[in-house]
Structures are given as C-alpha cells and as structure tokens.
C-alpha positions in Angstrom: 10.7 -20.9 11.1 7.9 -19.5 13.2 9.0 -15.9 12.6 8.9 -16.6 8.8 5.4 -18.1 9.2 4.3 -15.1 11.2 5.5 -12.6 8.6 4.0 -14.7 5.8 0.6 -14.9 7.7 0.6 -11.2 8.5 1.3 -10.3 4.8 -1.5 -12.5 3.7 -3.8 -11.0 6.3 -3.1 -7.5 5.1 -3.8 -8.7 1.5 -7.2 -10.0 2.7 -6.4 -13.7 2.6 -5.5 -16.1 5.4 -4.8 -19.7 4.2 -3.5 -22.3 6.5 0.2 -22.5 6.8 0.8 -26.2 7.2 3.4 -25.9 10.0 0.9 -24.3 12.3 -0.3 -26.5 15.1 -3.8 -27.1 16.2 -4.7 -25.9 19.7 -6.9 -27.6 22.2 -7.2 -25.4 25.3 -8.9 -27.2 28.2 -9.9 -25.2 31.3 -11.9 -26.3 34.3 -13.3 -24.1 37.1 -11.7 -24.1 40.6 -9.6 -27.2 40.0 -6.9 -27.2 42.7 -3.4 -28.6 42.1 -4.0 -30.6 45.3 -6.6 -32.6 43.3 -4.4 -33.8 40.4 -2.4 -36.9 40.8 0.5 -35.7 38.6 0.9 -32.8 41.1 1.3 -35.4 43.9 -2.3 -35.5 45.1 -3.1 -38.4 47.5 -6.8 -37.5 47.2 -7.6 -38.6 43.7 -6.3 -40.3 40.6 -6.6 -38.3 37.4 -5.1 -40.6 34.7 -6.2 -38.6 31.7 -5.0 -35.3 32.9 -1.8 -37.1 34.0 -1.3 -38.2 30.4 -0.5 -34.6 29.5 2.2 -34.5 32.2 3.7 -37.8 31.0 3.6 -36.9 27.4 4.3 -33.2 27.7 5.2 -30.7 30.4 4.0 -29.9 33.9 4.6 -26.4 35.4 5.6 -26.8 39.0 5.0 -23.1 39.8 2.0 -21.9 37.9 0.0 -19.0 39.3 -2.8 -16.5 38.6 -2.8 -12.8 38.8 -6.3 -12.4 40.4 -7.9 -15.6 41.9 -11.5 -15.2 40.9 -13.5 -16.6 37.9 -14.4 -13.9 35.4 -11.2 -11.8 35.9 -9.0 -14.9 35.4 -10.8 -15.7 32.2 -10.3 -12.2 30.9 -6.6 -12.4 31.7 -6.3 -15.6 29.8 -8.0 -14.2 26.7 -6.1 -10.9 26.6 -2.7 -11.5 28.2 -3.3 -8.4 30.3 -3.8 -7.7 34.0 -7.3 -7.0 35.3 -6.9 -3.3 35.6 -6.0 -3.2 31.9 -8.6 -5.6 30.4 -11.3 -4.0 32.6 -12.5 -7.1 34.5 -11.4 -6.6 38.1 -14.2 -8.7 39.7 -17.3 -10.8 38.9 -19.5 -7.7 38.6 -17.5 -6.4 35.6 -18.6 -6.9 32.0 -15.9 -8.0 29.5 -15.4 -5.6 26.6 -15.5 -8.0 23.7 -14.1 -5.4 21.2 -10.6 -5.6 22.7 -7.9 -7.8 21.2 -7.8 -11.4 22.4 -5.6 -14.4 21.3 -8.5 -16.1 19.5 -9.0 -13.0 17.4 -5.3 -12.9 16.6 -5.4 -16.6 15.7 -8.3 -16.0 13.4 -6.2 -13.4 11.6 -3.4 -16.0 11.3 -5.7 -18.4 9.5 -7.2 -20.4 12.4 -10.7 -21.7 12.8 -11.6 -20.8 16.4 -14.3 -22.1 18.7 -15.3 -22.1 22.4 -17.7 -24.5 24.1 -18.7 -24.7 27.8 -18.2 -22.1 30.5 -17.7 -18.5 29.4 -18.9 -16.3 32.4 -18.0 -12.9 30.9 -21.5 -11.5 30.5 -21.0 -10.3 26.9 -21.3 -12.6 23.9 -18.1 -14.3 22.8 -16.2 -12.5 20.0 -13.3 -13.8 18.0 -14.8 -17.3 17.5 -16.1 -18.9 14.4 -18.3 -21.1 16.5 -19.4 -20.7 20.1 -21.8 -22.6 22.4 -21.5 -21.5 26.0 -23.2 -22.0 29.4 -25.4 -19.2 30.6 -23.7 -17.5 33.6 -22.3 -20.1 36.0 -24.3 -22.8 34.3 -26.1 -25.8 35.8 -24.6 -29.2 36.4 -27.8 -31.0 35.2 -29.6 -30.3 31.9 -27.8 -27.0 31.3 -29.1 -24.2 29.1 -26.6 -22.9 26.7 -26.3 -20.1 24.1 -25.2 -21.4 20.6 -24.3 -18.6 18.3 -27.0 -16.4 19.9 -29.7 -19.0 20.2 -30.7 -20.5 23.6 -30.6 -24.3 23.6 -31.8 -26.6 26.4 -29.6 -29.7 26.7 -30.4 -33.0 28.5 -27.7 -34.6 30.5 -24.7 -33.8 32.8 -22.9 -30.6 32.0 -19.4 -32.1 31.8 -20.6 -34.7 29.4 -22.7 -32.3 27.4 -19.8 -29.9 27.0 -17.6 -32.7 25.8 -20.2 -33.9 23.3 -20.4 -30.4 21.9 -16.6 -30.1 21.8 -16.2 -33.4 19.9 -18.9 -32.4 17.4 -17.1 -29.0 16.9 -13.9 -30.9 16.2 -15.5 -33.3 13.8 -17.4 -30.5 11.9 -14.4 -28.1 11.7 -13.1 -26.9 8.3 -10.4 -29.4 7.4 -8.4 -26.8 5.4 -7.5 -24.7 8.5 -5.7 -25.3 11.8 -8.1 -25.1 14.8 -8.1 -23.5 18.2 -10.8 -25.0 20.4 -11.4 -23.6 23.9 -13.1 -26.5 25.8 -14.1 -25.2 29.2 -15.8 -27.0 32.0 -18.2 -25.8 34.7 -16.9 -28.4 37.1 -15.8 -28.6 39.8 -17.3 -25.2 40.7 -19.6 -24.9 43.7 -22.1 -26.5 44.4 -20.3 -29.6 43.4 -23.1 -31.8 42.0 -21.6 -35.1 40.9 -22.5 -37.3 38.0 -24.6 -40.4 39.1 -21.9 -42.9 38.0 -19.5 -41.4 40.5 -21.9 -41.0 43.5 -20.4 -43.9 45.3 -16.8 -42.9 45.0 -15.2 -42.3 48.4 -18.3 -43.5 50.2 -16.4 -46.1 52.2 -13.6 -43.8 53.4 -12.9 -40.6 55.3 -10.8 -38.0 53.7 -8.1 -36.7 56.1 -8.4 -33.2 57.4 -5.7 -30.9 56.1 -3.1 -30.0 58.8 -4.3 -26.3 58.8 -8.0 -27.1 58.9 -8.4 -25.6 62.4 -6.3 -22.5 61.7 -6.8 -19.8 64.3 -5.8 -17.0 61.8 -3.5 -15.4 64.4 -1.8 -12.3 63.0 -4.0 -12.3 59.9 -7.1 -10.1 60.3 -8.3 -10.5 56.7 -8.1 -14.3 57.0 -10.1 -14.2 60.2 -12.7 -11.9 58.7 -13.3 -13.9 55.5 -16.6 -15.8 55.2 -15.4 -19.0 53.4 -15.1 -21.5 56.2 -16.3 -25.1 55.5 -18.1 -24.9 58.9 -20.3 -22.1 57.5 -21.3 -23.7 54.2 -25.0 -23.8 53.4 -26.9 -26.8 54.7 -29.1 -27.2 51.7 -27.3 -25.8 48.6 -23.9 -27.2 49.6 -24.7 -30.2 51.8 -27.7 -31.3 49.7 -30.1 -31.6 52.7 -33.7 -30.6 52.7 -35.1 -28.1 55.2 -36.7 -30.9 57.3 -33.3 -32.7 57.6 -31.7 -29.8 59.4 -34.5 -28.3 61.5 -32.9 -26.5 64.5 -29.7 -25.9 62.6 -28.7 -22.5 61.1 -28.5 -22.5 57.4 -25.0 -21.2 57.4 -23.7 -17.9 56.0 -22.3 -19.7 52.9 -20.2 -16.7 52.0 -23.2 -14.4 51.5 -25.9 -14.5 54.2 -28.1 -12.2 52.2 -28.4 -14.6 49.3 -31.7 -16.4 48.9 -30.1 -19.8 48.9 -33.3 -21.8 49.6 -34.9 -20.6 46.3 -31.6 -21.3 44.5 -31.4 -24.8 45.8 -35.1 -25.5 45.0 -34.6 -24.3 41.4 -31.4 -26.3 41.1 -32.7 -29.7 42.3 -36.0 -29.0 40.5 -34.1 -28.9 37.2 -33.4 -32.7 37.4 -35.6 -34.9 35.2 -37.4 -37.9 36.7 -34.5 -40.4 36.0 -31.9 -38.1 37.4 -34.0 -37.3 40.5 -34.5 -41.0 41.2 -30.7 -41.6 41.0 -30.1 -38.6 43.1 -32.5 -39.6 45.8 -31.2 -43.2 45.9 -27.8 -41.9 46.8 -28.5 -38.8 48.9 -31.5 -40.2 50.6 -29.4 -42.4 52.9 -27.0 -39.6 53.5 -29.8 -37.3 54.6 -31.3 -40.1 56.8 -28.0 -40.7 58.5 -27.7 -36.9 59.2 -31.1 -36.9 60.8 -30.2 -39.9 62.9 -26.8 -38.7 64.1 -27.6 -35.0 64.5 -23.9 -33.9 64.5 -23.1 -30.7 66.4 -20.1 -28.5 67.0 -16.8 -30.0 65.7 -18.6 -33.2 64.5 -20.8 -31.1 62.3 -17.9 -29.1 60.9 -16.1 -32.3 60.0 -19.2 -33.9 58.6 -19.5 -30.8 56.3 -15.9 -31.2 55.2 -16.5 -34.9 54.2 -19.7 -34.0 52.3 -17.9 -31.1 50.5 -14.6 -32.7 49.6 -16.1 -35.9 48.4 -18.6 -34.2 46.1 -15.8 -31.9 44.8 -13.6 -34.9 44.0 -16.5 -36.8 42.3 -17.0 -33.8 40.0 -13.3 -34.0 39.0 -13.6 -37.7 38.2 -16.1 -36.8 35.5 -13.9 -34.0 34.1 -10.9 -36.4 33.9 -13.0 -39.1 32.2 -14.4 -36.7 29.6 -11.0 -35.2 28.9 -10.0 -38.8 28.1 -12.7 -39.0 25.5 -11.3 -35.9 23.7 -7.6 -37.1 23.9 -8.7 -40.4 22.5 -10.4 -38.6 19.6 -7.1 -36.8 18.8 -5.3 -40.1 18.8 -7.9 -41.9 16.6 -8.2 -39.0 14.1 -4.4 -38.6 13.7 -4.5 -35.1 15.2 -2.5 -35.7 18.4 1.0 -35.2 16.9 0.3 -31.7 15.6 -2.0 -30.5 18.4 -1.0 -28.4 21.4 -3.1 -29.5 24.4 -3.2 -27.2 27.4 -4.9 -28.1 30.7 -5.4 -25.5 33.3 -8.0 -24.0 35.7 -9.1 -20.5 36.2 -7.5 -20.5 39.6 -6.7 -22.7 42.5 -9.1 -23.7 45.4 -9.1 -24.4 49.1 -9.7 -28.1 49.9 -10.2 -27.5 53.6 -6.8 -25.7 54.1 -7.2 -23.0 56.7 -10.7 -24.4 57.2 -11.8 -22.9 53.9 -13.3 -23.6 50.5 -13.3 -21.1 47.6 -10.2 -19.0 46.5 -9.5 -15.2 46.2 -6.6 -14.8 48.7 -3.0 -14.6 47.5 -2.2 -17.6 49.7 -0.7 -20.6 47.9 -3.7 -22.8 47.6 -5.7 -20.3 45.5 -2.7 -18.5 43.9 -1.5 -21.7 42.3 -3.2 -23.3 39.4 -2.5 -26.4 37.4 -0.8 -26.0 34.0 0.1 -28.9 31.8 1.0 -28.6 28.1 1.5 -31.4 25.5 2.9 -30.9 22.0 4.8 -33.9 20.8 6.5 -32.1 18.0 8.3 -29.6 20.3 7.9 -30.4 24.0 9.9 -33.2 25.5 7.8 -35.8 27.2 7.9 -35.8 31.0 9.2 -32.2 31.3 8.9 -30.5 34.6 9.3 -26.7 34.5 10.2 -25.0 37.8 10.1 -21.3 36.5 7.2 -19.1 37.6 4.4 -19.1 35.0 1.3 -16.9 35.0 -2.1 -17.3 33.4 -1.0 -14.0 31.8 1.5 -16.0 29.7 -0.8 -18.3 28.0 -2.1 -15.9 25.3 1.4 -15.0 24.0 2.6 -18.6 24.3 -0.2 -19.9 22.0 0.4 -17.1 19.6 4.1 -17.8 19.5 3.5 -21.5 18.7 1.0 -20.5 16.0 3.6 -18.2 14.4 1.2 -15.3 14.9 2.3 -11.8 15.9 2.3 -11.0 19.6 1.0 -7.5 20.4 3.5 -5.3 22.2 1.0 -4.4 24.9 0.4 -8.0 26.0 1.8 -8.1 29.5 2.6 -11.9 29.6 5.6 -13.6 28.1 5.7 -16.5 25.7 6.6 -19.7 27.5 7.6 -21.4 24.2 11.3 -21.4 25.1 10.6 -22.9 28.5 8.5 -25.6 26.9 11.0 -26.4 24.2 14.2 -26.4 26.1 13.5 -25.5 29.7 15.2 -22.1 29.5 14.2 -18.5 28.8 16.6 -15.6 29.1 15.6 -13.1 31.7 12.6 -15.0 33.0 10.7 -13.5 35.9 12.0 -14.0 39.5 8.9 -12.6 41.1 5.2 -12.3 40.3 2.6 -9.6 40.9 -1.0 -10.2 42.2 -4.0 -8.0 42.7 -7.5 -9.0 44.1 -10.3 -6.4 44.1 -13.8 -7.8 45.0 -14.8 -6.1 48.3 -17.1 -5.2 50.0 -19.6 -6.4 47.3 -19.7 -9.9 46.2 -19.0 -13.0 48.2 -16.8 -14.2 51.1 -15.6 -10.9 52.5 -12.0 -11.2 51.3 -10.4 -7.8 51.5 -8.7 -6.3 48.5 -5.0 -6.8 48.4 -2.0 -6.8 46.1 1.4 -8.4 46.6 4.6 -9.9 45.4 5.8 -13.5 45.5 9.4 -14.5 44.9 10.9 -18.0 45.0 11.0 -17.8 48.8 9.1 -14.8 50.1 5.6 -13.4 49.8 4.6 -9.8 50.8 0.9 -8.9 50.8 -0.6 -5.4 51.3 -4.2 -5.3 52.4 -4.8 -1.6 51.5 -8.3 -0.9 52.8 -8.9 0.2 56.4 -7.3 -1.2 58.5 -4.3 -0.9 56.2 -1.7 -3.6 57.0 0.9 -6.0 55.5 1.8 -9.7 55.7 5.1 -11.4 55.1 5.7 -15.1 54.7 8.9 -17.1 54.4 7.6 -19.9 52.2 10.7 -22.1 52.7 10.2 -22.2 56.5 6.4 -21.7 56.6 4.9 -23.2 53.4 1.4 -23.2 55.0 1.6 -19.4 55.6 0.6 -19.4 59.3 3.2 -17.0 60.6 3.0 -13.3 59.6 6.6 -12.0 59.9 5.9 -8.4 59.0 6.4 -7.0 62.5 9.5 -9.0 63.2 12.5 -6.5 63.3 14.9 -9.0 61.8 13.0 -8.9 58.5 13.3 -5.2 58.1 15.9 -5.3 55.3 14.0 -8.1 53.5 10.8 -6.1 53.7 12.4 -3.0 52.3 13.8 -5.0 49.4 10.5 -6.7 48.7 8.6 -3.4 48.8 11.1 -1.9 46.3 10.6 -4.9 44.0 6.8 -4.7 44.4 6.8 -1.1 43.4 8.9 -1.9 40.3 6.3 -4.5 39.3 3.4 -2.1 39.8 5.1 0.4 37.6 6.0 -2.3 35.0 2.3 -3.4 34.8 0.8 0.1 35.0 -1.0 -0.6 38.3 0.2 2.4 40.4 -3.2 3.8 41.3 
C-alpha cells in the first residue's frame, strides 16, 4: 500500500499537484537536547519518573540499542535531517554551517503533500528550509524569556523556554491546514547546560542526595584521551553551572568548565540578568539558601566535587521534569483532537549525556553514555504497544523511516535504513550487526575530546584516536560494560582486533569515510 501511495504522490508531484493521500500518517517528531537514557524511567532509570515519555514506550516501541553517529549537537541534528553521516552532510562539528539547500526529510515530505513545521531548538546557523512554518531559538537559546526567529522575524517571548516551545507547538498544530497531513518537529532546549529549572520544579530532589555513579572516581588508566578531556564535574564553573555569585566563592577557582578561555562571568551575568522581576524573586527564594549554605560550609576537595555533582544532577533532572510535563500537554492534545490514532510520535535526543559516569558531564566520546540516545516511537495503526526492539538503531535511520511511513520516496544516497519493518513486526532482513561512529571537534571547541572513529558490535567496541599520539582502545562490553579496561594491548585479543579492524574498514568504505 505504501509503495502505491509513494508512486501516486510522486506522479502528482511531477504534475505540479500534491494533495493529501488519506492513508498518510501525521508525524510529531519530539527531540530534546542532551537527554540521557539514564534519565528516562522506561529505560530503567532510578533517578527520575518520566510518565509522559513512558506513555510512548507503553503504547508504542522502545529501542533498547539506539545510538548516534557523532555525539555533539549540531552534527547530530544534521544527521537526523539528511539521513547522512557528518562528512557527507557537511556538519562535522559545532563550528560548521548547515547547507540548507541539500535534501532533507521535511523537504521530501513537503513534496509528498505534507504541511511541515519546526518549533524550538534548531542550532544549525542557517535559516530552516523545507518548512511551511518555523519558529526557532537563536543559537543555543535561553531558558528564560527566549528570543526566537519566526519566519525571519525576531520575537521576544516571556516565560520558560520549555513551556514557550510547547505553546508555539500547540498553536502550530491548531492552525495547520486541515486538508494535509502534518509533520511537526517539536524540539526542546532542555536539558542542555546550564540546566536552569522551571520554578515549579525548584524543590524537586531538595530533600535527598543522588547516589554517585560507580565510575564517578574513574582514574582513566589506559585511556589517555579520557584523562585529557576537560569535562569533569569537579571542574564545572562555579557561577554559570553552580548558580553562585562571585562573593559566594571567593578564594575558589572558577573552574575550567570545558573552556578556560571563555568569558563565563559575563555570560552568567547576561543570563541571570535576563530574568524578569517575578522570575528573579522566585529564583532568589530558592537559590539564596543554597548559596548561603555553601558560604557557611565552604566545602573543599572531595566534598566540593560531590557538592558540585548534587547541584548539577538535580538541576539537570528538574529540567527534564518540565520537558516530560510539556510533552504530556501535546500528547493530550492529540488525544482530545482525535489525531492520536493516525499520528506517528517519535521521542529522541540529539545524543546521550554523562550523569557523573567517569566523573563527567557532557557527551562527545564513543563511550556508551554519550553514544546511546533514547528512541521511542508510537503509531497505534502499525506499531504493537509495548514493543521492545533490540536491534541497533542509528539517528541516521530516522529520516528514511519517516519517509517510509509517509509513503514518500527514499533517496538512494540516504545512508540510514528504514526501521519500519522493525517497528511493525520486530524483524528486518540483513539488519546491521555493527555501527560506525566518527567525532571531529578538536582542538577547537570545548572539552578537549580528541577526534576518533570506531566500530561497535553487539559485544565489542574498537576506537581509534587518530591524532598524535595515535592509539586504539578495545572494550568487551559484556565483561566490562562501564568501559574501564582497555584491552587493546592484550595479546589474547589479537585475532579479535584483526577482525574488528577489517569490519571497521568495511564500514568506512560503505559510508565513504576513508579519508
């Protein structure tokens, strides 16, 4: 049926007309920023309850092994739009500008008769293309009173970014043309750094301590790039990240924060200065006692590091509580408007994130916490409720998957694969047994994570850090899921390494990343 629809839609497109084929589903694509699997209850999190996101797992499918091809914001977004690796779509790191003239899945859906829209975070420097309506945050965006660009015009909004983005998304849904299927990209800033919660969630977790991850005091033995990276919780900024004022931490270093050259004091002054009087009053009522307690206790050494962890992780989780609640508003609208049955809902993040594992925050590395990303998909007409899909999925696969469900042609040069068969019946002939990853941002940018590429199979991971000093890492994920023991120099793994290198080279050729 979908092939027939695709051919029909293509013929009409060539004739200059693209009416809605009734069988086409609506698409609601929800993406947050830096939302770790470890912070979603349907993924087994003990840190937080996310009942609205969990609805998608209960009523649809949860991918148990969902990964990204390049764990950093702008590149991940470009991969999602194009279905192509970073070296093909041109966005290798956050410095690069997205070429909006290239094919993307929203453009292809437009050609198939869809009304397309994007609201919230964009972060690709050029103006969005392929959308009938767009209203996006400027750059990373602000948590409070964000400025956004609506169809080329700058608009100042009042309120909390997660709620503002949802208000705009709901307005876009209500005002959409009713004679076409829609594809709405509804994309949150949260829980991106610097983790500024919404006032109604300030008190969450206040009366408890979050347990340290088992690897929090990792010594990085045998992993030079991990040791070199500047992304330890211990080194987070005292003001921008911990929400202290300079007087609160006199005598303390600011912290490198991933970029010691960044003027963080000015950034924090501008950020906190953007709150209106009511917001600032609520902010000070909560953070005032936190600051006062810090001045009284003056933690040092290990106590300071663990204090920073509690401040970081609690604010991060509080931001997610807002995201989950606002997603609930949109899911309820789909129910109330009769749209839920014929709407594909996707929830994902642009990558994973470290929640203190290895002593870190942020992402970038090919290690599991940042390589993995949540992926949940609900479509009552085709996806069995409560499905759990063990096969390896990539963010590369989302563009062809959505096109396949829409009955739209999938370009031959898209490098991902449609997950439609996996979603409908849990099987797909010849599905991947290994994935390829490549991270580029070094020495510019933040956090000093060396460029690397690698392969991950069901059990093993081989990583090549290819700058000087050139070296490799090998992990047995079955025996060492926390990736603490680099096995590359162990003679007994020689045959395994040889096989993995051969597979890795085959993937590099397959994806055209041989340079």
